[in-house]
C-alpha positions as CSV (number, residue, x, y, z in Angstrom):
1,E,72.2,22.1,25.3
2,Y,71.2,19.9,22.2
3,G,70.4,16.3,22.8
4,D,73.6,14.7,24.4
5,L,75.5,17.8,23.8
6,R,76.6,18.8,27.1
7,H,80.3,19.6,26.9
8,G,80.5,23.5,26.3
9,W,79.5,26.7,24.3
10,V,79.0,26.2,20.5
11,Q,81.5,28.3,18.8
12,N,81.0,27.3,15.0
13,V,78.4,25.2,13.3
14,A,78.3,24.1,9.9
15,V,75.8,21.9,7.7
16,L,77.5,18.5,6.6
17,D,75.0,17.2,4.0
18,D,72.9,18.9,1.5
19,Q,69.5,17.7,3.0
20,G,70.4,19.6,6.2
21,R,70.0,16.6,8.5
22,R,73.6,16.5,9.9
23,A,75.8,19.5,11.4
24,V,79.5,19.8,12.6
25,V,79.9,21.7,15.8
26,S,82.9,22.9,17.4
27,L,82.7,23.7,20.9
28,N,85.0,26.0,23.5
29,S,85.9,22.8,25.5
30,G,87.9,21.8,22.3
31,L,85.4,19.1,21.1
32,V,84.1,18.9,17.4
33,C,81.0,16.7,17.1
34,L,78.7,15.3,14.5
35,L,74.7,16.0,15.1
36,D,71.8,14.1,13.7
37,L,69.5,17.0,13.7
38,A,66.4,14.9,13.3
39,E,67.0,12.6,16.2
40,G,68.8,15.2,18.5
41,S,72.0,12.9,19.1
42,V,75.8,13.0,18.7
43,E,77.0,10.7,15.8
44,W,80.8,11.2,16.7
45,E,82.8,13.4,18.7
46,N,86.6,14.2,18.4
47,Q,88.4,16.1,21.3
48,V,90.9,18.1,19.1
49,A,92.1,20.3,21.5
50,F,92.0,21.6,25.0
51,P,91.0,25.0,26.3
52,E,94.4,25.4,27.7
53,L,96.2,25.1,24.4
54,S,93.5,26.8,22.2
55,D,91.6,30.0,22.5
56,R,89.0,28.6,20.1
57,V,88.2,25.6,17.6
58,D,87.9,27.0,14.2
59,M,86.6,24.9,11.2
60,W,86.0,24.6,7.7
61,L,84.3,22.2,5.4
62,T,86.3,20.8,2.8
63,P,85.7,18.8,-0.4
64,D,85.7,15.0,0.2
65,V,89.2,13.7,0.0
66,T,88.5,10.1,1.5
67,G,86.0,8.8,-1.1
68,D,83.1,8.4,1.0
69,G,80.9,11.1,-0.4
70,L,81.2,13.4,2.6
71,P,82.5,16.7,3.2
72,E,85.7,16.4,5.6
73,I,86.4,19.2,8.3
74,L,89.7,21.4,8.6
75,V,90.1,22.5,12.4
76,N,92.3,24.6,14.3
77,K,93.7,22.5,17.3
78,G,96.0,25.0,18.8
79,Y,98.4,27.9,18.7
80,V,102.2,27.6,17.8
81,S,103.5,30.6,17.4
82,E,103.4,34.0,15.4
83,A,105.0,35.5,12.3
84,V,105.1,39.3,11.6
85,E,104.9,40.0,8.0
86,T,106.0,43.5,7.0
87,S,106.0,45.5,3.8
88,T,106.8,49.0,2.7
89,A,103.9,50.9,0.7
90,S,103.6,54.2,-0.3
91,N,102.2,55.4,2.9
92,G,104.9,53.5,5.3
93,V,106.1,50.4,6.5
94,T,103.0,48.5,7.3
95,S,103.2,44.9,9.4
96,I,100.6,42.0,9.9
97,R,100.6,39.2,12.2
98,R,100.3,35.8,11.1
99,P,99.4,32.9,13.8
100,L,100.7,29.5,13.2
101,R,98.5,26.9,14.2
102,I,98.3,23.0,14.4
103,A,95.8,22.2,11.8
104,A,94.2,18.7,11.5
105,L,91.7,17.3,8.9
106,L,89.1,15.2,10.3
107,S,86.9,12.6,8.3
108,G,83.3,13.8,8.2
109,A,82.0,10.1,8.3
110,D,83.5,9.2,12.0
111,G,85.6,12.4,13.0
112,S,88.9,10.6,12.8
113,E,91.8,12.5,12.1
114,I,93.3,11.9,8.8
115,W,96.2,14.2,9.0
116,E,97.8,17.0,11.4
117,T,100.5,19.5,10.3
118,Q,101.0,23.2,10.8
119,L,99.5,26.1,8.8
120,Y,98.8,29.8,8.8
121,L,94.8,29.5,8.6
122,T,93.9,33.1,9.4
123,G,92.2,34.6,6.4
124,S,93.0,31.6,4.4
125,A,90.3,29.6,2.3
126,V,89.2,26.4,0.8
127,A,89.1,25.8,-2.9
128,R,89.3,23.5,-5.8
129,V,92.3,24.1,-8.1
130,D,92.3,22.0,-11.2
131,G,90.0,20.0,-9.8
132,H,91.8,19.2,-6.6
133,P,90.7,20.3,-3.1
134,V,93.3,22.8,-1.6
135,L,93.9,25.4,1.2
136,L,94.9,28.5,0.1
137,E,97.3,29.7,2.9
138,L,98.5,33.3,3.4
139,H,102.0,32.3,4.4
140,P,104.4,35.3,5.7
141,Q,107.2,33.9,3.5
142,A,105.7,32.1,0.6
143,G,102.8,34.5,-0.5
144,I,99.7,32.5,-1.2
145,R,100.8,28.7,-0.6
146,L,98.4,26.0,-2.0
147,V,98.2,23.1,0.4
148,N,97.2,19.8,-0.6
149,L,94.1,18.9,1.5
150,K,94.5,15.1,1.0
151,D,97.9,14.9,2.9
152,G,98.2,18.4,4.2
153,Q,101.5,19.2,2.2
154,P,102.1,22.1,-0.1
155,L,102.1,21.9,-3.4
156,T,103.1,25.3,-5.0
157,S,103.3,29.2,-3.9
158,L,101.8,32.2,-5.8
159,N,103.9,35.3,-5.1
160,I,101.9,38.2,-6.1
161,A,104.7,40.9,-6.2
162,S,102.7,43.3,-8.0
163,L,99.9,43.9,-5.3
164,S,100.0,46.9,-3.2
165,G,99.6,46.1,0.5
166,Q,99.6,43.0,2.6
167,V,96.8,40.4,2.0
168,S,94.7,39.9,5.1
169,K,92.3,37.1,3.4
170,I,91.6,35.5,0.6
171,E,88.2,34.0,-1.4
172,P,88.0,31.8,-4.2
173,M,85.9,32.9,-7.0
174,S,83.7,30.5,-9.0
175,D,85.9,31.4,-12.3
176,G,89.1,29.8,-10.4
177,S,90.4,33.1,-9.5
178,Y,90.8,34.6,-6.2
179,L,89.7,37.6,-4.5
180,L,92.2,39.4,-2.1
181,Y,91.3,41.6,0.6
182,T,94.7,43.5,1.6
183,K,95.1,45.1,5.2
184,D,94.9,48.6,3.8
185,G,91.3,48.2,2.7
186,N,92.1,47.2,-1.4
187,L,90.7,44.5,-3.3
188,A,92.4,42.5,-6.3
189,A,91.7,39.8,-8.3
190,V,94.2,37.2,-8.9
191,S,94.2,34.5,-11.6
192,P,95.0,31.0,-10.8
193,P,98.8,31.5,-12.0
194,G,98.9,34.4,-9.8
195,E,98.6,37.5,-12.1
196,V,96.7,40.5,-10.9
197,K,94.0,40.6,-13.0
198,W,92.9,44.1,-11.4
199,S,93.1,46.0,-8.1
């Protein structure tokens, strides 16, 4: 229990501001809360999911998209379905399961929902591309899909045809490139247009 927080077990914690005064917490009850760490109080809470619909509420801090100077919070509200992606490599046919989730963007200021859509969140990452906040979504049919965090709509896709193995995780790099981890244990650096720099 932390302050007035009595609604479940903590699953994720992220510090919301540079001073470390506030933190966003997701609980196994499907609740997301903003805590004032100095006062030990809850500033806002949002019941984004219910335990019977979601095994856990994962969350990612995103750049500010509302203009209030605070980060927003991307949350996984629940499971929709699952896609199985297969590919053929030199060592045979491999497959990877990609769960489709209900995703929502919450305001860091008050916890209200900005938008909701369905996304493949597992292994995906938040980044800035050409100054715009995006989700780098690992999509089973579209390769790496850039999703606009302002409205949850897809912008474009990067199809990495020359990469050996299925991408299981993506991380943005400081120079605008992406570091890709493949299911078979390989690493690759990809430029913003989608060209493999090295693997």
